[in-house]
MIRO-803123 format. One record per residue: residue in one letter; x, y, z of N, C-alpha, C, O in turn. Coordinates in steps of 0.02 Angstrom, whole numbers, plus 50000, padded with zeros to 5 digits. Example, Ala and Ser with C-alpha at 12.3 -4.5 7.8 and 13.67 -1.06 7.14 Angstrom:
<rs>
A506604971650390506154977550390506604983550390507124983450423S506424988850354506844994750357506455000250394506705005750402
</rs>
This chain:
<rs>
M500424993950000500005000050000500435006350000500315011149964G500965006150043501405011850047501775013049982501875018849962R501985007649948502335008349885501875011249832502095015349792N501245009049830500765011749782500645019149794500575023149748L500605021049859500495028049876501075032349853500965037849827R501685029949862502265033749840502285034449764502545039349737A502005029549729501975030049656501435034849632501505037849579V500905035549671500345039849651500475047149667500265051549630I500815048449723500925055349746501245059749692500995065249682P501775057549658502065061949606501565063749551501575069349526H501135059049533500635060449481500125065649506499925070049469I499935065149569499465069949598499775076949599499445081849583V500405077149620500755083649623500815086649553500695092649544L501005082649504501075085149436500405087349407500375092349370M499875083749423499205085749400499005092349431498715096649397G499165093349495499015099749528499405105449496499125110849484I500045104249482500445109449449500165110849379500145116649358G499955105549344499665106449278499035110649279498925114849235L498605109449328497985113349334498145120649348497825125149320I498625121849392498825128849406499095132049343498975137949330W499465128249304499785130849243499265132849191499335138049159I498745128749182498255130149129497645134149154497215135949114Y497625135549219497045139249246496955146049212496395147849194P497495149949201497395156449168497065155949100496665160249081F497215150449063496895149548998496145148449006495745151448970F495955144049052495245142849064494895149149089494325150449072W495245152949130494955159149156494835164149099494315167449098M495305164649052495215169048995494635166648952494225170648929L494595160048941494045157348901493375158748934492905160648900A493335157749000492705159049036492545166549035491965168449030S493055170649041492945177949041492675180448975492325185548973S492815176948921492575179048856491815178248850491515180848802F491495174748898490775173848897490425177948952489825177148963K490805182248986490515186149041490355193249018490555195348964T489985196749060489905203849051490495207349084490855204349123N490595213649068491155217249099491065217949174491555217949211Q490425218349197490295218749268490505212249303490805212349356E490335206549272490545200149300491305199449299491605196849347Y491605201649246492335201149239492685204849296493175202349324L492435210749312492755214849363492555212849434492915214249481G491965209649441491715208449508491765201349533491665200149593Q491905196449488491915189549510492595186749527492655181049549G493115190649519493775188349537493985182449495493965182649433L494195176949529494445171049494493895165949479494045160449456K493265167649491492725163049476492685161749401492735166449361L492595155449383492615153649312491945154549277491905158149228L491425151149302490805150749265490425157349265490325160349317P490225159749205489815165749201489095164249219488875158549216E488725169449238488015168549255487605166849193487135162949196S487785169649136487465168049072487985168949017488425173149022M487925164948965488415165048911488305171048866487765171848836Q488805175348861488765181448820489105180148753489675182248742W488745176748708489035175248643489165181448601489575181348555E488825186848617488915192948578489615195848586489815200048546N489985193748638490665196148645491085194248584491505198148561Y490985188148558491355185948500491135189748437491545191448395A490495190948432490255194848374490535201948376490725204748325R490555204648437490835211448445491575211648428491815216248396A491925206448449492645206148435492775205348360493245208348333W492365201348327492485199848256492265205448210492595206948160E491695208548226491405213448179491535220648201491815224548164V491335222248262491375229248285492105231448289492265237048271A492545227048315493255228848322493655227548259494275228048260N493315225848204493655224948140494145219148141494655219248106F493995214048181494465208548188494485204048126494975200548116S493975204248085493995200348023494575202747979494935198647950T494675209247975495235212047936495895210547969496375208647936Y495935211348036496545209948072496735202548066497325200948060F496245198148067496375191048060496675189547992497165185847987A496385192347939496645191347872497365193947866497795190847835N497485199747895498165202647894498655198047930499215197047906S498455195147986498895190748024499055184447984499615182047985V498545181847948498655175847907499165177247852499635173447842V499065182847816499515184647761500225185747788500715183147760L500285189547842500945191047871501285184747895501875183647881T500925180547931501225174647961501435169547909501995166947911V500995167947862501145162947811501745165247768502195161347754S501735171647748502285174247707502945174047745503465172147717T502935176047808503545176147848503815169147859504415168047854V503375164447873503585157547884503925154647822504445151447827I503635155847764503925153347701504615156347690505085152647674I504685162847699505335166147689505855163547738506415162147718V505665162947801506135160647852506355153447839506945151947846V505895149147821506075142147808506555141647749507055138047754V506425145147696506855144947636507555147647652508055144447637V507585153547682508225156847696508635152847747509225151647736C508315150747801508675147247854508905140347832509445138047851S508495136947792508695130247769509285130747721509745126547725M509295135547677509855136447631510485138447668511025135947653T510415142847717510995144847757511265139047798511865137847800G510805135347829511005129547869511325124147826511785120847849Y511095123347764511375118347720512095120147701512535115847701A512205126547686512885128747669513355128047728513925125847719L513125129747787513555129247846513665122047868514195120347895G513175117847856513225110947879513585106347831513875101347853R513575107847765513845103047717514465105547680514825101647649V514605112047684515175114847646515725116847695515605120347744D516335114647680516915116647720517275122447685517465121947627F517365127947721517705133747694518085137247749517945136247809F518555141247730518975144747778518565149647820518185153747793G518645149247886518295153747932517585151847947517205155947974K517385145647931516695143547944516515143848018515985146248037N516965141348060516825141348131516765148448159516365149748203V517185152948133517145159948154516475162948132516155166648171L516255161348072515615163948047515045161348089514585165148106I515055154848107514535152048149514525155348217513995156648245A515125156748244515175160148309514875167148306514535169348352I515005170748250514735177548242513975177248236513625181248267I513735172548196513005171748189512685170248256512165172948273T512995165748294512735163948360512725169948407512275170748447A513235174148402513285179948446512715184848435512505188348481T512455185148373511905189748359511255187748394510785191548398L511255181548419510665179148456510535183348518509965183748541F511055186548544511005190248607510865197648596510845201548644I510755199748534510595206748520509845207648526509475204448489P509605211948571508875213048578508575215748514508875219848479K507975213248498507655215248436507515222748434507515225748380G507395225748492507255232948494507835237148469507735242748446Y508455234548473509035238248451509095238348375509435242748347T508775233748341508835233248269508235236248232508235236448170I507745238648268507135240948235507265247248193506945248048141I507725251548215507865257748178508185256348110507945258748059P508735252348108509005250848041508515247047997508505248147936V508125242548025507615238947986507115243947958506915243447900Y506915248747999506445253847977506745257947919506395259447870Q507385259647925507715263547872507765259547807507675262347753V507895253047812507935248847753507255248547717507205249347657V506735247247757506065246847728505865253547697505555253747644K506035258947732505885265547705506255266847641505975269647593G506895264947638507295265847578507035261947519507125264047462L506715256347532506415252347478505725254847458505425252347411G505475259947493504825262747477504245258247496503715258447465L504345254247549503835249447569503505251147635503155246947664L503605257147660503275259147722502515259247713502265261147660N502165257147765501435257147765501145252647712500605253947685T501505247247697501255242147651501345235247683501775234447727M500955230447661501035223647688501695220447670501995217147713P501965221347608502635218747595503165221547641503635218047659G503085227847661503565230847708503525227647776504045226347807V502925226247800502845222947865503125215847862503455213647909I502995212447807503255205547799504015205547798504325201447832L504315210147761505045210647757505345212147826505845209247844A505025216647863505275218247930505225212447978505665211248019E504685208647972504575203048017505015197047998505265193548042A505115196047934505515190247912506265191647915506665187047913G506445198047919507155199747923507465197647988507115195848036G508125197847990508475195748050508845189248038508755185947987A509265187448086509695181648077509325175048087509485170048055H508825174948131508475168748148508985163248165508975157648138V509415165048211509995160948228509795153848249510105148948228L509295153348291509085146848317508915142148260509115136348260F508535144548211508325140348156508915138448111508955132848087I509365143148100509965141748060510375136248093510615131648059L510455136648159510835131548195510485124748193510815119548189L509815124748197509445118448193509565115048125509695109048122F509505118948071509625116148004510355114147996510495108947966T510815118148022511525116548015511685109848049512025105648020T511435109048110511555102748147511255096848111511555091448108Y510655097648085510315092048052510665090147987510785084247975F510815095147945511135093547881511835090747891512065086547852K512175093047943512845090547956512845083147973513325079547960G512305080748002512265073748023512025068947969512015062847979L511825071547911511595067147856512195063847822512735066747817P512105057647799512655054047767512895057547704512495060247665K513555057647694513855060747636513675056947572513685059747517E513525050447580513355046347522512745048947484512675047747424L512295052647520511705055447487511915060547434511635060647379E512385064747451512625069747404512995066447346512905068147288E513405061647362513795058247310513335054647261513455054847201S512815051447287512345048047243511975052947198511875051647139S511785058647227511435063747188511885066647134511665067947078E512525067747151512995070347102513105065447045513185067446987M513115059047061513205053947009512605053846961512675051946903D512025055946986511425056346943511395062846904510925064046866G511905067046911511945073146872511675079346906511595084546874S511525079046970511245084747006511815089347029512335086947051D511705095947025512185100547052512045101847125511615098747155F512415106547155512365107847227511665110147246511385107647295L511385114847208510735117547226510175112447215509715111947256R510225108647161509705103647148509725098147200509205095447219T510325096347222510385091347275510045093747339509725089847375F510125100147352509805102947412509055102547407508725100147454W508755104747351508035105047344507715098147337507175097047365S508025093747301507705087347285507885081747333507505076847338V508445082247369508655076847413508675078947486508335075947528M509065084047501509185085847571508585089147605508415087347661L508275093847571507715097447602507135092847618506855093347673P506925088247573506375083647591506535079347651506085077147686L507175077947664507365073847721507335077647787507355074647840S507275084247783507295088347843506595090347866506505095647898K506095086247851505415087947870505335089247945504975093947963P505655085347990505575086848062505825093848080505505097248121I506395095948052506655102548066506205107948035506085113148066I505965106647974505515111447942504895112447985504665118047995A504605106848010504015107348052504165111248116503745115148139T504745110048145504935113748206504975121148193504725125248231V505295122948138505365130048120504685133048104504545138748124V504265129348069503605131948051503195133348114502895138748121V503185128648161502795129648223503065135548263502675139748284M503715135748273504005141048315503945147848283503755152748316Q504095148348218504035154748184503315156848177503165162848182F502865152148166502145153748164501925156948229501575162048229M502125153948285501935156548350502225163548361501875168048383W502865164448344503185170848355502875176348312502745181848336T502775174848248502495179948203501765181348219501555187148218W501375176148232500665177148247500575181448310500105185448313N501015180548359500965184248422501385190648422501385194348471S501745191848368502185197648366501785204148374501265205048343F502055208548415501705214848428502125220948408501875225448374F502755221048428503165226948420503265228948347503125234548327T503495224148306503625225748235502985227648197502995232748163P502435223748201501825225948167501575232648192501295236548153L501665234148257501435240548284501825246248251501525251248230V502485245648247502895250948219502745252148145502705257848123F502645246748108502575247348036501845248048013501715248247953T501385248548059500685249748040500395255848075499785257048074L500825259848107500575265648143500185270448098499675273248119N500425271548038500105276247992499605272947945499335276247901N499495266447954499015262847912498655257647954498835251747951P498165259647994497815254948038497495249048003497375243848034S497365249647938497045244147902497515238047895497295232647877L498165239047910498645233547906498785230347974499215226047979R498425232448025498545229748091498425222148094498005219448057T498805218848136498715211748148498295210748211498115215548245L498135204548227497725203148285498035205548350497695208548392S498685204348358499015206348421498995213848431498925216148488V499045217648377498995224948382498265227048389498115231748426G497825223748353497115225548353496785224448420496295227848436I497035219848461496745218548527496735224948570496295225848611F497225229148559497265235248600496735240348581496665245448615S496365239048528495815243648511495255243048562494815247348564F495265237848603494755237048655494895241448716494475242048760I495475244548717495645248948773495565256148750495945258448707G495085259648778494965266648761495315271248810495665269048855E495205277648801495515282648844495235282548915495595283548963H494575281248921494255281348986493915274749005493645274149060S493935269848961493615263448976493965257848937494355259148892A493795251748956494095245848922493575240348918493205239148965D493545237148860493095231548849493475225148863493755222048817Y493495223048926493915217448945493655210748918494045206548897T492995209948918492725203648894492795203048817492895197648791G492735208748783492865208748711493595207048697493745203448649M494045209548739494755207948732494885200548744495285197548709A494545197748794494625190548808494365186348749494675181348731A493805188448720493545184848662494025185348603494125180448566A494315191248594494805192148540495425187848551495695185048504A495635187348613496225183248629496075175848614496515172248589C495475173648630495285166648616495275165348541495495160048519I495025170148503495025169448430495745168948404495895164948359S496175172948432496865173448406497275167248418497755165948381I497115163248469497525157448484497295151148447497655146148447I496715151348415496455145448380496935143148325497085137148322P497185147548281497645145248228498285142048257498535137248229I498545144748311499155142048341499035134848365499445130448354I498465133848397498305127148422498235122248364498475116548367L497905124348310497795119948253498455118148219498575112348202V498895123148210499545121848179499955117048221500265112448194F499955118048287500345113748330500075106548328500465101748327I499415105848329499115099148327499295095548262499465089648263L499275099148206499415096148141500155094148134500305089048101L500605098048164501325096848155501655094248218502275094248223Q501255092048267501545090048331502055084448325502585084748355K501895079348286502345073548278503015075748250503535073948276Y502995079548195503615081848165503995086748211504605086748213F503615090748248503925095648293504325091948347504905093848361V504035086948378504375083048430504985079548400505515079548431D504905076448341505465073048309506025077948293506615076248300G505855083948272506355088948254506755091248315507365091848311I506405092448371506755094448431507205088848457507775090048477A506935082748455507335076948478507945075948434508495074448458G507855076748367508425075948322508945081348330509545080048324A508715087448344509195093048353509595091948417510205093248418I509265089648471509615088448534510115082748527510675083048552K509905077448491510345071748480510955073748439511515071648452G510815078048388511375080248347511845084748384512345086948355
</rs>
């Protein structure tokens, strides 16, 4: 009996910690169905007195969230594609090609990981402005997709470095050049890393606030969901339940993407750690 109890106690403790961990999410979900009076007066109580479905309608229509949602989809999908292509090609070159100063270059790239994003926003702004893309969606995409993305480059570098050299040799014997070998042989084999990058970059871009805020200040029609949520806060009042409903809407795509790519995501993380 004592041995069984000792085996059960850790599970009970972990379940308790898990409930504490996810309680804020359930509280936000419950708050999205409350009135503002209930939100402010019920404290941590979960269940609303009556379901206020109009909060979601208000968030979607009145707060112009349909436009913000479309903007977030365009920005996120475009950014993810650019990041995957650029980081995979960079990682392939660093992982499979030996050249003078490669280790120094990798060290420099890794060092940029510690530069706060706020320090680079001014030069990025100047580049986008110089290209004539301010207050446009391509400008926001370029600003969001720009940067070293060091973590993703290192993930691809480690993965490609661990692939057998015979794959390249076989492809070369079939008449493929360096670039064709990358696209037709190496990249399809890196599905776990691609899924990892897609999930992580999707989450970061979908939730990104600072960059979309800076590059949409003069064009509110380009706002994303994360920036649009702040439209619920006025000068003298705030629509907290509308904000909670908007937050619930905004996390649905992230959950769906993670569920669809969960297997590859776990394999990619495990493979990167092993490598």
